[in-house]
C-alpha positions in Angstrom: -11.6 10.1 -17.5 -9.2 13.2 -17.9 -10.2 15.7 -20.8 -7.9 16.3 -23.3 -5.5 19.5 -24.4 -4.5 20.4 -28.1 -0.6 20.7 -28.6 1.1 23.5 -30.1 3.5 23.2 -32.9 6.3 23.4 -30.8 4.9 20.8 -28.7 4.6 18.7 -31.2 8.1 18.3 -31.7 9.4 18.8 -27.6 7.3 15.6 -26.9 8.2 13.9 -30.5 9.3 10.6 -28.9 5.9 10.6 -26.5 4.4 10.7 -29.9 5.8 7.6 -31.0 4.9 5.2 -28.2 1.4 3.9 -29.2 0.5 3.5 -25.7 1.1 7.6 -25.5 0.5 9.4 -28.6 -1.2 12.4 -29.3 -4.2 11.5 -27.0 -2.2 10.5 -23.9 0.2 13.5 -24.3 -3.1 16.0 -24.6 -4.4 13.9 -21.4 -0.5 15.4 -19.9 -1.1 18.7 -21.1 -4.9 18.8 -19.4 -3.6 17.2 -16.3 -3.4 19.0 -12.6 -1.1 17.4 -10.6 0.0 18.1 -7.0 3.5 17.8 -6.1 3.7 17.3 -1.4 7.2 18.5 -0.8 9.9 19.7 -2.9 12.7 17.6 -1.8 14.2 14.3 -1.9 11.4 12.6 -3.5 9.9 15.5 -4.9 13.1 16.6 -6.7 13.3 14.0 -9.6 9.3 13.7 -9.6 9.3 17.6 -10.4 11.6 17.6 -13.4 10.3 14.5 -15.0 6.9 15.6 -14.3 7.5 19.0 -16.1 9.4 17.5 -18.3 6.9 15.0 -19.6 4.2 18.2 -19.9 1.9 17.4 -17.4 0.4 21.0 -17.9 -0.2 22.1 -14.0 2.0 21.1 -11.3 1.2 22.4 -8.1 4.1 22.8 -5.4 3.5 22.7 -1.5 6.1 22.8 1.0 7.3 26.1 3.2 11.0 25.2 4.0 13.9 27.0 2.3 16.8 25.4 0.5 19.4 24.5 2.7 22.9 23.4 1.6 22.6 20.2 3.2 19.9 19.6 0.8 21.4 19.7 -2.3 23.3 15.9 -1.8 20.0 14.9 -2.8 17.1 17.4 -3.9 18.7 17.5 -7.7 15.8 20.6 -8.3 17.5 23.2 -6.2 21.3 24.4 -6.6 23.6 25.9 -4.7 22.7 29.5 -5.8 19.3 28.5 -4.5 20.7 28.3 -0.8 18.1 30.6 1.2 15.0 30.9 -1.5 12.0 29.4 -0.9 11.8 25.9 -2.3 9.2 26.2 -4.3 10.4 29.5 -5.6 13.6 27.3 -6.9 11.6 24.6 -8.2 9.4 27.2 -10.2 12.3 28.6 -11.9 14.0 25.4 -12.8 11.1 23.7 -13.7 9.9 26.4 -16.4 13.5 26.6 -17.6 13.1 22.8 -18.7 9.6 23.2 -20.0 7.8 26.7 -20.0 5.2 25.0 -21.6 4.0 23.5 -17.9 2.7 26.0 -14.8 3.8 25.4 -11.4 1.8 26.6 -8.9 4.1 27.4 -5.8 2.2 27.0 -2.7 4.6 28.2 0.1 2.9 27.2 3.1 3.0 23.8 5.6 0.1 21.7 4.2 -2.3 21.7 7.3 -5.7 20.0 8.8 -7.0 23.4 7.4 -5.8 23.7 4.0 -5.2 20.1 2.8 -9.0 19.1 1.5 -9.3 22.9 -0.3 -5.5 22.6 -2.2 -5.9 18.9 -2.7 -9.2 19.3 -4.4 -7.8 21.7 -6.8 -5.8 19.0 -8.6 -6.0 15.4 -10.1 -3.9 13.1 -8.8 -1.4 13.6 -5.9 2.2 12.6 -5.2 3.2 12.7 -1.8 7.1 13.8 -1.2 6.8 14.1 2.7 9.1 13.0 5.1 7.5 12.5 8.0 4.2 10.7 9.2 1.7 13.6 10.8 1.8 15.0 6.6 1.3 10.8 5.8 -1.5 10.7 6.8 -3.0 14.0 6.6 -2.5 13.3 2.8 -3.9 10.1 2.9 -7.0 10.9 4.9 -7.6 14.5 2.5 -7.4 12.4 -0.8 -10.0 10.2 0.6 -12.2 12.7 1.7 -11.7 13.9 -1.8 -11.7 11.0 -3.8 -8.4 11.8 -5.1 -5.3 8.8 -6.0 -2.1 9.2 -4.7 1.2 7.7 -4.9 3.2 7.2 -1.7 6.6 6.8 -1.5 9.4 6.6 1.2 13.0 6.5 1.5 15.2 5.3 4.9 18.7 4.7 4.4 19.2 2.3 1.7 15.5 1.6 1.5 12.3 3.0 -0.4 9.0 1.9 -0.4 6.6 3.2 -3.2 2.3 2.4 -3.8 -0.6 4.1 -5.3 -3.7 4.8 -3.0 -7.0 5.8 -3.1 -8.4 4.3 -6.3 -11.6 3.3 -6.5 -12.2 -0.1 -4.2 -8.5 0.1 -3.6 -6.4 0.6 -0.1 -5.7 3.9 1.3 -2.7 4.2 3.2 -4.4 3.6 6.9 -5.2 0.2 5.6 -1.4 -0.6 5.1 -0.3 1.6 8.5 -3.6 2.0 10.1 -1.6 3.4 13.6 1.9 5.3 13.5 4.8 4.0 15.2 6.0 6.1 18.7 7.8 8.6 17.9 11.1 8.2 19.4 11.5 4.9 17.0 11.5 7.0 14.1 14.6 8.8 13.6 14.5 11.8 10.3 16.8 12.0 7.8 19.4 13.9 9.6 19.7 11.1 12.5 19.7 8.2 10.1 20.9 9.7 6.8 19.8 8.3 3.2 22.2 7.6 0.2 21.4 10.6 -2.1 20.3 8.7 -5.1 17.7 6.5 -3.4 15.3 9.3 -3.6 16.2 9.5 -6.8 15.1 6.1 -7.6 11.6 6.7 -5.6 10.5 9.9 -6.7 11.2 9.0 -10.4 8.5 5.7 -10.1 6.3 7.8 -8.0 6.0 10.3 -11.5 6.5 7.3 -13.5 3.3 6.3 -11.6 1.5 9.5 -11.9 2.0 9.5 -15.5 0.4 6.2 -16.4 -2.6 6.5 -14.2 -3.0 10.0 -16.5 -2.6 8.6 -19.7 -4.4 5.7 -18.5 -1.9 2.8 -19.6 -0.1 0.1 -17.3 -1.0 -1.5 -14.3 -0.5 0.6 -11.6 0.7 0.1 -8.1 -2.9 0.4 -6.4 -2.8 -3.0 -4.2 1.0 -3.5 -3.7 3.8 -1.9 -1.9 7.1 -2.0 -3.7 9.7 -2.7 -1.3 13.3 -1.6 -2.7 16.2 -2.3 -1.1 19.4 -0.1 -2.7 21.9 -1.9 -0.9 21.7 -5.2 -2.4 19.8 -4.0 -5.4 16.5 -6.2 -4.7 13.0 -5.3 -5.4 10.4 -7.0 -4.2 6.5 -6.5 -3.4 3.8 -7.3 -1.0 -0.2 -7.4 -1.1 -2.2 -4.5 0.3 -5.9 -5.4 0.4 -8.3 -2.9 1.4 -9.5 -3.4 5.1 -12.9 -2.8 5.4 -12.1 -2.0 8.9 -10.1 1.3 7.7 -10.8 4.2 10.2 -10.8 6.5 6.5 -12.2 4.3 3.3 -13.6 1.3 5.4 -17.1 0.4 5.0 -18.0 2.5 7.9 -15.7 5.0 8.4 -15.0 6.9 12.2 -12.5 9.7 10.3 -14.7 11.8 8.3 -12.6 15.1 8.4 -9.2 15.8 8.9 -7.9 15.9 12.3 -4.9 17.1 14.4 -2.6 15.1 12.8 0.4 16.1 15.2 -1.1 14.7 18.5 -2.3 11.4 16.6 1.4 10.6 15.9 2.3 12.1 19.2 4.7 14.4 17.5 2.6 17.5 18.9 5.6 18.9 21.2 4.4 21.8 24.1 7.2 24.6 24.1 5.2 26.4 27.4 7.2 28.7 29.4 9.7 26.6 31.8 10.6 24.2 29.7 13.4 25.3 27.3 16.4 27.8 28.0 17.8 30.2 25.5 21.5 30.2 24.6 22.6 33.6 26.2 21.2 32.1 29.6 23.4 28.5 28.7 26.4 30.4 28.9 26.3 32.6 31.5 24.7 29.0 33.3 28.3 27.3 32.3 30.2 30.3 33.9 28.1 29.7 37.3 29.8 27.4 40.3 27.0 24.6 39.8 27.2 24.8 36.1 24.5 22.8 34.3 24.6 19.2 32.8 24.7 19.0 29.5 23.4 15.9 27.6 24.1 15.9 23.6 20.5 14.0 22.3 22.4 14.6 18.5 24.0 11.3 16.9 27.8 10.5 17.1 28.8 11.9 13.8 26.7 15.2 15.1 29.1 15.8 17.9 32.3 15.1 15.7 31.3 18.0 13.9 30.6 20.5 16.6 29.7 19.9 20.7 29.5 22.0 23.9 32.4 21.2 25.6 31.9 18.8 28.5 28.7 17.6 27.4 27.3 13.7 27.4 26.4 12.4 24.3 23.3 10.2 24.6 21.5 9.9 21.3 17.8 10.5 21.8 16.8 6.8 20.8 18.8 5.2 23.1 17.9 8.1 26.1 14.9 6.3 27.6 17.5 3.0 28.1 20.2 5.2 29.4 18.6 7.4 31.9 20.8 6.4 34.9 23.3 8.4 33.3 21.1 11.3 33.9 22.3 13.2 37.1 18.9 13.6 39.4 20.0 16.6 41.2 21.7 18.6 38.9 19.9 21.1 36.6 20.4 19.3 33.1 20.0 20.9 29.7 19.3 18.9 26.7 21.1 20.2 23.2 20.3 18.8 19.8 20.7 20.8 16.4 17.8 22.9 16.0 16.1 22.2 19.2 13.3 19.6 18.2 14.9 16.5 19.4 16.3 18.1 22.8 12.7 19.2 23.6 11.5 15.6 23.1 14.5 14.6 25.1 13.3 17.1 27.9 9.9 16.1 27.9 11.0 12.5 28.0 13.3 13.0 31.4 10.5 15.1 32.6 7.9 12.3 32.3 10.5 9.9 33.8 10.5 12.5 37.2 13.7 14.6 36.5 11.9 18.1 37.0 14.9 20.5 36.5 15.6 19.7 32.7 15.5 22.7 30.3 15.9 22.0 26.4 17.9 24.7 24.6 15.9 26.7 22.5 17.6 27.1 18.9 20.1 23.7 19.6 23.6 23.7 18.9 23.2 25.9 15.7 22.0 28.7 17.7 25.1 28.3 20.0 27.2 28.4 16.9 25.4 31.6 15.4 25.0 33.8 18.3 28.1 32.4 20.7 30.9 30.6 19.6 30.7 31.9 15.6 34.3 29.9 15.3 32.1 26.7 16.2 31.5 24.8 12.8 27.8 24.5 11.2 26.0 22.2 9.0 
């Protein structure tokens, strides 16, 4: 049972609408004040969750995120604002949350959650809200929470679709009971590639905050053992049962994972960046002026190339590259290009694996080209 903290006179006024609820009252509000909640990510899901947890009076809220605020975040990450562009997200979050409620303590953790630090960070909190946007972090959060015996509220978004559940409860399932193995990396488009309606993470993140508050207070029926599926496009909600898997490698009867692992390797996202696989922007600029310039394969999406592209480049989105290998010239130098150099590196390795040995990835991507070579090029 969670402890209860005494409320100050100013807090009695601030939380008056909570205190009138029989399910909350002074005791429940005291539990919220004494609670410690960890948010993994201060992005689309973490933004509404952070605001509502702070407004509700959760006493200590830790936020782990290593990113800075970018202009492209503001379409959905309502925790941040235009003056915060370029500022660490955890600092932007702390300022906004304390402006909303000075009675809460915000712990900014401006580092990436890794196998080296996850258990130590998770252990400091009562419950975790997972607002991550990639599979390695989701499996990392799951395993760290199960090993530390901490429940966590899972949420995910994709275009107009969302998911929500509560994992790690005693006798309940964990994330691996639902998804034992990650999907192939090439089948998982990012937010940049697939897009997301800005209000959807607001909906899912708010539901995650609701689950956290209910768990702390000890009221209502939680989402453990259930996966809520949200179709925002047609406004439909449905749920499926998620039983605990006795053979689960983490929470099962005979777990085989008892320590945190390399999650990039497990999910197949650990890209290699050794010498000979990348070309920098100045070198590509020189190469394009040669008698036989390299073929540029742009692996971004069409909407991205509509904003900016290198002259003469061939558009083959990363998700289509494996089925369009015939369009890549086998006897020319090839340079793969994307926004910041991650998708292009995956494309380069895919092409090398297909037998093309004269392929390089543009380090820094089209954004680095615009920044250092062509300042007139539009950036996004």
